[in-house]
C-alpha angles and dihedrals in degrees: 000000000000129000116235133184094239117118111265111266127209117228123190119205136174131199121229138180144087132314115290095012088125103253096145093045090051091052091048088051092051091050094045098046095044091053092243098132123101108232094241091055092054093045090052093061098038117102129214092273091057095253117140121220094220094184091061089062091075099026096086102161119087091229089054093054092045096049097034093233137103115250107167131034109270116202118206132178132214138154146202129196091271105036146022118220136206109196126194116202102205125195120263098202116100091232090065098043087122089069091057087064091053095048098044098039096099104019131125097205132033114204106207113199123205126183108237090219099052103028124200113358135188093266091046088060093045094050090046090053091048090052088050092046091052091051095240101181099215132037123191121183119213117199098206132196091033087154090066089063092047093255089290112184092200093057089046091054091050092054091043089055090052089051091048090055089049091052091051091052088053091058103278102302114186102238125188110210120204127185111223144163105211091189094054097031096239111165093346099103101340129042116255125235087205093070104052088151090064115083101168129101126291114246093260092047088055094049091048093049102041112115117243123208117209121219117268112294095191111122094216090059094062117153116176118163111203111238102173140011118202139172108197095194137359088253095055128077122245117279119216118202134190144123121270112239094182140358131019137282130205139160111283095030115136111227140187121221113213143241091016094049096225117160129212144143129255108245101172134021131187131185132167085267108071091196096055113104096179124047117211131189129307094025122115115234145183119209146166132223131219093231132054093240123162107263123164141170109289094032119122127227116208135168118280092204117132092243094048123112121213124208118259113265089239129196093170125054131187108205147159114235139184109217112223104180131088089225106082123242116238136178110276096033117136122220139160113257116209114199118175103311094337127092123192136164118258139189123211102238098181144353106221106176143358122210119233105222091205100052100015087229120139120236116209127237101001117191092228146350115239132199111314092001117143118213146151116250143166121234128196113204129207091229137014122295118202102214136153123209109274090235090067101034122017094193096047094040100052130084143161130224120227131198104237093210101049098022089226121146103247103170144018123203151171127223119240100169140000132202133195111231120197106204112244096011102080119097115225111221095179096062135039130216110244112204117216115268086226109078117233094235091054092047095048092044094050094046096037087228129125121198129223141154122238111191117194115194131177145115121306110280091016090126099258095134094046091054092043094053092050091046092051091050093048093050094047092046087054091055099259124128109240134164131194117222100197116194095234093048093051090053091055091063127000093033100030090121093059130090129197101270116124091258094048092047090052091050090050092054091046091055094047091047090057091047092053091050092054093045093048092048088055090055098260124132100234112207114196117192105189136146086222093170102188126075091213092059093047090047089059091053090050092047093052091054098040091048086060091048092246125143113258122188119191109201117191111208093201102187108154118252092244090062092043089053091048090056099039096158094178097040091242097134093047091052091047092051090049090053092246095114126045129196099028110164109246096022109053101349124064129251118202109205116217112268095208109014120179086233137001132188142160114232093205104123092341126145109250095212090052092052091051091049090052091053092048091051091051090047091053090050092053092047090051089054090050094049 
């Protein structure tokens, strides 16, 4: 080991392999031979004969020492004159494959151990595939326990050939293979006299020499997920904190906050280094913006430069996942997807392939993914996910799946492709609309009922529900079938999986639009009382009904925000003003009034019966146009 004048680099590595391949012993040997062990740690694992149990140095859990296996990921630290190292000892047992994902998720090097006596095993192949899936840049294979085969070069060549075939199946990885005895220390830190036929590097020499690539330092490639928003005092501006996953950030940079699309300029920037003017990935930063834009945890800050590219606001994700639950994953299952600092609900749209851990071949269209299975799937999310392909950004392209009932992590995955999905505008090629065998004219004629949709939109507390309830009662009293789809009631059932983010709101409107179409087709007057703040969302509901040649009335309840706030029956405006509620339409979320509504009125001081009569007159006019 030679000392250089280069700045000390940090290398992260993880061990991988099957049970009893000697991972913990190898780590103990690295710690011991690099002088990285505190004296009391070494004494604690040394027996009366002066022999140290090196594996016990990293097997910290009592159950690990009792069973002689690694269960949890154990992190250890050591250093040489040229580099510092963070080492993750990951479990070899199949039951704890999930912890391999944890340990290898941010590493530069995967150290794949193979027992010289048994060669490449099933779990060896699985761990190698996980390292490949996680995009670990470098893979070094250690043929351990070479002393137990009498340092036989022929046996080493046989195992080396098996590892070469494995590397080919993984896409042609360049794998360095090293013969070692972790127990004796051969070729771990110091070169062994027992392997004169081996001329390659020792394991430590390899780790010191491997090239490290830093994350992108191009300002236009900025990716900064927001983890926390704070306002230290009333006299200070909001501070936004997070860790850069790509690009750079400095005072004066113009940035774009996604998914809202707000633009602003960085006016202050803090890092742990007070003398640093430019923050680069993967530093954590705190910064201020020139404008009071709406920024929250889970938002993504990217560059607003003309040459910058922003991630797709995706609602559909193609990904490769490792399933970590004993309950199988099937198409149609719903899970929570956590990506950077953002968590959304997701539905499994399709299972495309399942990896065979023996052959590393992929089998198409599996019925399910079981514990430790690796497969390619498509997920549909309830709101947008701002992800990059994992191949270009490991932080922005990785996610975990969470069981919403137990809160257990049940899957870990990497993004391969993302797609923007505009609700209501995508054509489904896998299913076909089947019209009723009973013609609408016959149904309506036989029942004496004509269907239509009446969509009331306006600010919260504008009086929509009051008018809708009176309208429903009047229609029913007149002998017509009518049904009120109130926004709160819909969220108790059909949309109980949705929140109030822009994406979830759009999905809620899409679902209600489809409901009104079905109701109206059956001859029911469907009355939707929804804030529905965006014109684009209401346009989808209108398009669904008009495509089916069904009357659609858009009623704008145009009560001013001051009057709505004065009423405030649910206390929403008061909570919003107090900072307890974010995203309330009319306060800190936009409302786009209809540009050409079929009818508009202000409920302030209005006569309710008169408003209902105006709606019925407009409904009769539309039905006359449809006749």
